[in-house]
VEXDREN-2710 file (C-alpha; in Angstrom, 1 decimal):
% VEXDREN-2710
k/r/px/py/pz
1/MET/84.4/80.5/88.7
2/VAL/84.6/78.5/91.8
3/ILE/83.5/80.0/95.0
4/ALA/85.0/78.7/98.2
5/LEU/83.1/79.4/101.4
6/ALA/85.5/79.0/104.4
7/LEU/83.8/78.4/107.7
8/THR/85.4/77.8/111.1
9/THR/83.1/75.4/112.8
10/CYS/85.8/73.8/114.9
11/ALA/83.4/73.1/117.8
12/PRO/81.6/69.8/117.6
13/ALA/77.9/69.7/117.6
14/SER/76.5/69.7/121.1
15/THR/74.8/66.5/122.1
16/ALA/72.9/68.4/124.8
17/ALA/71.1/70.8/122.4
18/ALA/67.4/70.5/121.9
19/ALA/66.3/68.2/119.2
20/PRO/65.5/69.9/115.9
21/PRO/61.9/69.9/114.7
22/PRO/61.0/66.8/112.7
23/ARG/61.5/66.9/108.9
24/PRO/59.7/65.1/106.2
25/PRO/61.6/61.9/105.3
26/HIS/64.1/62.3/102.6
27/PRO/64.7/59.4/100.1
28/ARG/68.1/57.8/100.5
29/PRO/70.3/58.3/97.4
30/TYR/70.1/54.7/96.2
31/ILE/66.3/54.9/96.2
32/LYS/66.2/58.4/94.7
33/LEU/68.5/57.6/91.8
34/CYS/66.9/54.3/91.1
35/LEU/63.5/55.9/90.8
36/LYS/65.1/58.5/88.5
37/LEU/66.4/55.7/86.3
38/LYS/62.9/54.1/86.3
39/GLN/61.6/57.1/84.5
40/MET/63.8/56.2/81.5
41/PRO/62.2/53.9/79.0
42/ARG/65.1/51.5/79.0
43/HIS/64.9/51.1/82.8
44/ARG/61.2/51.0/83.3
45/LYS/61.5/47.4/84.6
46/ILE/64.1/48.2/87.2
47/ARG/63.1/47.2/90.8
48/CYS/63.7/50.0/93.3
49/MET/63.6/48.2/96.6
50/ARG/63.0/50.4/99.7
51/PRO/64.7/49.8/103.0
52/PRO/63.0/47.0/105.0
53/THR/60.9/47.8/108.0
54/SER/61.6/44.4/109.3
55/LEU/64.0/41.7/108.3
56/ARG/63.0/40.2/105.0
57/GLN/64.6/37.3/103.3
58/GLY/64.4/36.5/99.6
59/ALA/64.6/33.2/97.9
60/ALA/67.9/31.4/98.1
61/ARG/69.9/31.1/94.9
62/SER/69.4/27.7/93.2
63/ALA/72.3/25.3/92.8
64/THR/72.4/26.2/89.1
65/GLN/73.0/29.8/90.0
66/ALA/75.7/29.2/92.6
67/GLN/79.2/30.1/91.6
68/GLN/82.2/28.1/92.9
69/ALA/84.5/31.1/92.8
70/PRO/84.5/33.4/94.6
71/THR/83.7/32.0/98.0
72/ILE/80.9/34.0/99.7
73/ASN/80.1/33.9/103.4
74/GLU/77.6/36.0/105.3
75/LEU/77.3/37.5/108.8
76/SER/74.0/38.6/110.2
77/LEU/74.0/41.9/112.1
78/PRO/72.8/42.1/115.7
79/THR/70.4/45.0/115.0
80/ARG/67.4/44.6/112.7
81/PRO/66.5/46.6/110.8
82/ALA/69.9/48.0/110.4
83/SER/70.2/48.7/106.7
84/PRO/74.0/48.7/106.4
85/VAL/75.4/51.0/103.8
86/GLY/79.1/52.2/104.1
87/ILE/82.0/49.9/105.0
88/THR/85.7/50.1/105.3
89/ALA/88.7/48.3/106.8
90/GLY/89.7/50.1/110.0
91/PRO/93.2/50.8/111.3
92/ASP/92.6/48.4/114.2
93/GLY/92.4/45.3/112.0
94/ASN/88.6/45.2/112.1
95/VAL/85.8/46.1/109.6
96/TRP/83.7/49.2/110.3
97/PHE/80.3/49.9/108.8
98/THR/77.3/52.2/109.0
99/GLU/73.7/51.2/109.9
100/THR/71.4/53.7/108.3
101/SER/68.2/52.4/109.8
102/GLY/69.8/51.2/113.0
103/ASN/71.4/54.7/113.6
104/LYS/74.7/53.0/114.6
105/ILE/78.3/52.6/113.6
106/GLY/79.2/48.9/113.7
107/ARG/82.5/47.1/114.1
108/VAL/83.1/43.4/113.4
109/THR/86.3/41.4/113.9
110/PRO/87.6/39.1/111.2
111/ALA/86.2/36.3/113.4
112/GLY/82.7/37.8/113.2
113/VAL/82.4/39.4/116.7
114/PHE/80.2/42.5/116.5
115/THR/80.2/45.7/118.5
116/GLU/77.7/48.5/117.8
117/TYR/77.8/52.2/118.8
118/THR/74.6/54.3/118.8
119/LEU/74.9/57.8/117.4
120/PRO/74.2/60.7/119.7
121/THR/71.8/62.3/117.1
122/PRO/68.6/60.3/116.6
123/ALA/67.7/59.3/113.0
124/ALA/71.0/60.6/111.7
125/GLU/71.2/57.9/108.9
126/PRO/74.9/57.4/108.6
127/GLY/76.1/56.8/105.0
128/HIS/79.7/56.4/103.9
129/ILE/82.6/55.8/106.2
130/THR/86.4/56.0/105.8
131/VAL/89.6/55.9/107.8
132/GLY/90.9/59.4/108.7
133/PRO/94.5/60.5/108.8
134/ASP/94.2/60.7/112.6
135/GLY/93.5/57.0/113.0
136/ALA/89.8/57.5/113.7
137/LEU/86.8/56.6/111.4
138/TRP/85.0/59.4/109.8
139/PHE/81.5/59.2/108.3
140/THR/78.6/61.2/106.9
141/GLU/75.3/61.6/108.5
142/PHE/72.9/62.0/105.6
143/ALA/69.7/63.0/107.5
144/SER/71.2/65.0/110.4
145/ASN/73.4/67.1/108.1
146/LYS/76.6/66.3/110.0
147/ILE/80.0/64.7/109.7
148/GLY/80.8/62.2/112.4
149/ARG/84.0/60.9/113.9
150/ILE/84.5/57.7/116.0
151/THR/87.6/56.5/117.6
152/THR/88.4/52.8/117.5
153/SER/87.4/52.7/121.2
154/GLY/84.0/54.1/120.4
155/THR/84.1/57.8/121.3
156/ILE/81.9/59.8/118.9
157/THR/82.1/63.4/117.9
158/GLU/79.7/65.1/115.4
159/TYR/80.2/68.3/113.4
160/ASN/77.3/70.3/112.0
161/LEU/77.6/71.4/108.3
162/PRO/77.2/75.1/107.7
163/THR/74.8/74.6/104.8
164/ALA/71.3/73.4/105.7
165/ASN/69.9/70.2/104.1
166/ALA/73.2/69.4/102.4
167/TYR/72.6/65.6/102.8
168/PRO/76.3/64.6/102.8
169/TRP/77.1/61.2/101.4
170/GLY/80.6/60.2/100.2
171/ILE/83.7/60.8/102.2
172/THR/87.4/60.1/101.8
173/THR/90.8/61.2/103.2
174/GLY/92.5/63.7/100.9
175/PRO/96.2/64.0/100.1
176/ASP/96.3/67.2/102.2
177/GLY/95.5/65.4/105.5
178/ALA/91.9/66.5/105.6
179/LEU/88.6/64.7/105.0
180/TRP/86.7/65.5/101.8
181/PHE/83.0/64.8/101.3
182/THR/80.1/65.4/99.0
183/GLU/76.9/67.4/99.7
184/SER/74.4/65.6/97.4
185/GLU/71.4/68.0/97.6
186/THR/73.2/71.3/97.6
187/GLY/75.8/70.6/94.9
188/LYS/78.9/71.2/97.0
189/ILE/82.2/69.5/97.8
190/GLY/83.2/69.8/101.5
191/ARG/86.5/69.6/103.4
192/ILE/86.8/69.1/107.1
193/THR/90.1/69.1/109.0
194/THR/90.6/66.6/111.8
195/SER/90.0/69.5/114.3
196/GLY/86.6/70.2/112.7
197/THR/87.1/73.2/110.4
198/ILE/84.8/73.0/107.4
199/THR/85.2/74.6/104.0
200/GLU/82.7/74.2/101.2
201/TYR/83.1/74.6/97.4
202/ASN/80.2/75.2/95.1
203/LEU/79.9/73.0/92.0
204/PRO/79.0/74.9/88.7
205/ASP/75.6/73.0/88.7
206/THR/73.9/72.9/92.2
207/GLY/71.7/70.1/91.0
208/ALA/74.7/67.9/90.0
209/TYR/74.1/65.5/92.9
210/PRO/77.7/64.5/93.8
211/MET/77.9/61.1/95.3
212/PHE/81.2/59.2/95.8
213/ILE/84.6/60.9/96.2
214/THR/88.1/59.4/96.2
215/THR/91.7/60.6/96.0
216/GLY/93.1/60.2/92.5
217/PRO/96.6/59.2/91.4
218/ASP/97.3/62.8/90.4
219/GLY/96.9/64.2/94.0
220/ASN/93.5/65.6/93.3
221/LEU/90.0/64.6/94.6
222/TRP/87.7/62.9/92.1
223/PHE/84.0/62.5/92.4
224/THR/80.8/61.4/90.6
225/GLU/77.9/63.7/89.7
226/ALA/75.0/61.3/89.3
227/VAL/72.4/63.8/88.0
228/ALA/74.8/65.9/85.9
229/ALA/76.2/62.8/84.3
230/SER/79.7/64.0/84.8
231/ILE/82.9/63.1/86.6
232/GLY/84.4/66.0/88.7
233/ARG/87.9/66.8/89.8
234/ILE/88.8/69.3/92.6
235/THR/92.3/70.3/93.6
236/THR/93.1/70.7/97.3
237/SER/93.0/74.5/96.7
238/GLY/89.4/74.2/95.4
239/THR/89.6/74.4/91.6
240/ILE/86.9/72.3/90.0
241/THR/86.9/70.7/86.6
242/GLU/84.1/68.6/85.2
243/PHE/84.2/65.9/82.5
244/PRO/80.8/64.9/81.0
245/VAL/80.3/61.2/80.5
246/PRO/80.1/60.7/76.7
247/SER/77.2/58.2/76.6
248/SER/73.5/59.2/76.9
249/GLY/71.6/58.4/80.1
250/ALA/74.8/58.1/82.2
251/MET/74.4/58.1/86.0
252/PRO/77.9/57.8/87.6
253/VAL/77.7/56.7/91.2
254/GLY/80.6/54.8/92.9
255/MET/84.2/55.7/92.3
256/THR/87.7/54.4/93.2
257/THR/91.2/54.6/91.9
258/GLY/92.2/51.5/90.0
259/PRO/95.5/49.7/90.0
260/ASP/96.1/51.0/86.4
261/GLY/96.2/54.6/87.5
262/ASN/92.7/55.4/86.2
263/LEU/89.5/56.4/88.0
264/TRP/86.9/53.7/87.9
265/TYR/83.2/54.3/88.5
266/THR/79.9/52.5/88.4
267/ASP/77.2/53.9/86.2
268/GLY/73.5/53.3/87.2
269/ASN/72.8/53.2/83.4
270/GLY/74.1/49.6/83.5
271/LYS/77.8/50.1/83.0
272/VAL/81.2/50.1/84.8
273/SER/83.6/52.6/83.3
274/LYS/87.0/54.2/83.7
275/VAL/88.3/57.7/83.0
276/THR/91.9/58.8/82.8
277/THR/93.2/61.8/84.7
278/THR/93.1/63.8/81.4
279/GLY/89.4/63.0/80.9
280/THR/89.4/60.1/78.4
281/PHE/86.5/57.6/79.0
282/THR/86.1/53.9/78.4
283/GLU/82.7/52.3/79.2
284/TYR/81.8/48.6/79.6
285/THR/78.2/47.5/79.5
286/LEU/76.9/45.0/82.1
287/SER/74.8/41.9/81.2
288/ASP/71.8/43.4/82.9
289/ILE/71.2/47.1/82.3
290/ASN/68.9/47.2/85.4
291/SER/71.5/45.7/87.8
292/PHE/72.1/49.2/89.3
293/PRO/75.8/49.0/90.2
294/TRP/76.8/51.0/93.2
295/GLY/80.0/50.8/95.3
296/ILE/83.3/49.9/93.7
297/THR/86.8/49.2/95.1
298/SER/90.2/47.7/94.0
299/GLY/90.4/44.0/94.8
300/PRO/93.3/41.9/96.1
301/ASP/93.5/40.2/92.7
302/GLY/94.3/43.3/90.7
303/ASN/90.7/43.7/89.4
304/LEU/88.0/46.2/90.3
305/TRP/85.1/44.8/92.4
306/PHE/81.7/46.4/92.6
307/ALA/78.2/45.7/94.0
308/GLU/75.1/45.4/91.8
309/GLN/72.3/46.7/94.1
310/VAL/69.2/45.6/92.3
311/ALA/70.6/42.4/90.7
312/GLY/72.0/41.2/94.1
313/ASN/75.4/40.5/92.7
314/VAL/79.0/41.2/93.4
315/ALA/81.0/41.6/90.2
316/SER/84.6/42.1/89.0
317/VAL/86.1/43.8/86.0
318/THR/89.7/43.5/84.8
319/THR/91.5/46.6/83.9
320/THR/91.0/45.6/80.2
321/GLY/87.2/45.3/80.7
322/THR/86.4/41.7/81.2
323/ILE/83.4/41.5/83.5
324/SER/82.4/38.6/85.8
325/GLU/79.2/38.6/87.9
326/TYR/78.5/36.5/91.0
327/PRO/75.1/36.2/92.7
328/LEU/74.9/36.6/96.4
329/PRO/73.1/33.8/98.3
330/ASP/69.9/35.8/98.9
331/THR/68.0/37.3/95.9
332/LEU/67.0/40.4/98.0
333/ALA/70.5/41.2/99.4
334/GLY/70.7/44.7/97.9
335/PRO/74.5/45.1/98.2
336/LEU/75.7/48.7/98.3
337/HIS/79.2/49.5/99.4
338/ILE/82.2/47.2/99.0
339/THR/85.7/47.4/100.5
340/ARG/88.9/45.3/100.7
341/GLY/89.2/43.7/104.1
342/PRO/91.9/44.3/106.7
343/ASP/93.8/41.1/105.7
344/ASN/93.8/42.3/102.0
345/ASN/92.6/38.9/100.9
346/ASN/88.9/39.3/101.2
347/LEU/86.2/41.8/100.1
348/TRP/83.4/42.9/102.4
349/THR/80.1/44.2/101.1
350/THR/77.0/45.5/102.9
351/GLU/73.7/43.7/102.2
352/ASN/71.4/46.6/102.8
353/ASN/68.0/44.9/102.4
354/ILE/68.7/41.8/104.6
355/ASP/70.9/43.2/107.4
356/ARG/74.0/41.2/106.6
357/LEU/77.6/41.6/105.6
358/ALA/79.0/39.4/102.9
359/ILE/82.6/38.3/102.8
360/VAL/83.9/37.6/99.3
361/THR/87.1/35.6/98.7
362/PRO/88.2/35.9/95.1
END
């Protein structure tokens, strides 16, 4: 049975309230899940890189590693360390992203001009970001336990979650005109209206660790359960169905709707996979099982594009399963999220470990 807890937290979090007592640092999801993989014998050699305390630069790729296609360019962020994570094309024709270590929301024009907005809550650690139905950008604040909203002119509003220590991560606009998000540590799916009313839905397994969430082609919300090794579906009325991934050791993370009408997801177990809306799975194994694929999006070329966080690659997969992998210029890039740019011709990815954004032209 699904229990829906409706809460009317319409008032935004006050920025004048006293700061909460300090909490022990909580590992970010990409570190926590990587370390979990490392406990498995087949992944014992995986490199789980922690966020940099200062700007680090790895070795440049050699000429023999370079790829002629796609073209990859990089932009350095003004703040260091920034640790960019989430990224999306905004309604204003710019690219918007989160800075987890910098505690900022960033905006960059297609010409490379940056503007940064500091969050009202210190050490909030913003995670995923998406465009809301109201024309604003909505984002999760992983460490401060809030959902944030920023207008394209930079006005920020924050909303406290009713459940403590929920650690929200993924967020998307639903077909019902509300924002839907995951609560990774408490095993819940949340919904917030554009006026700030929050409703939470308990997953059957509170330890499922839901991560990314997206609107499916069937009018439902679909999400990954990294620890429960399942794909979840929730209707806009709150009915939850789970589909266990058939392979052993699965760790579904990123998710998007593909051009073929299927749900595509990255699997930390070294795969990129798809599932139909009726629950039929197809899995494709990557060349490096320790590449740790993370974010995924539909590309302008009709393929799915994803980031390989540990391998430092961007990669594409056709809807029939042909995989191509391309190294980023820096070996320590640590790409996380990836999105189609505002001109629909490029892809943008966050390079978490080196405080850059990469622009990929297929």
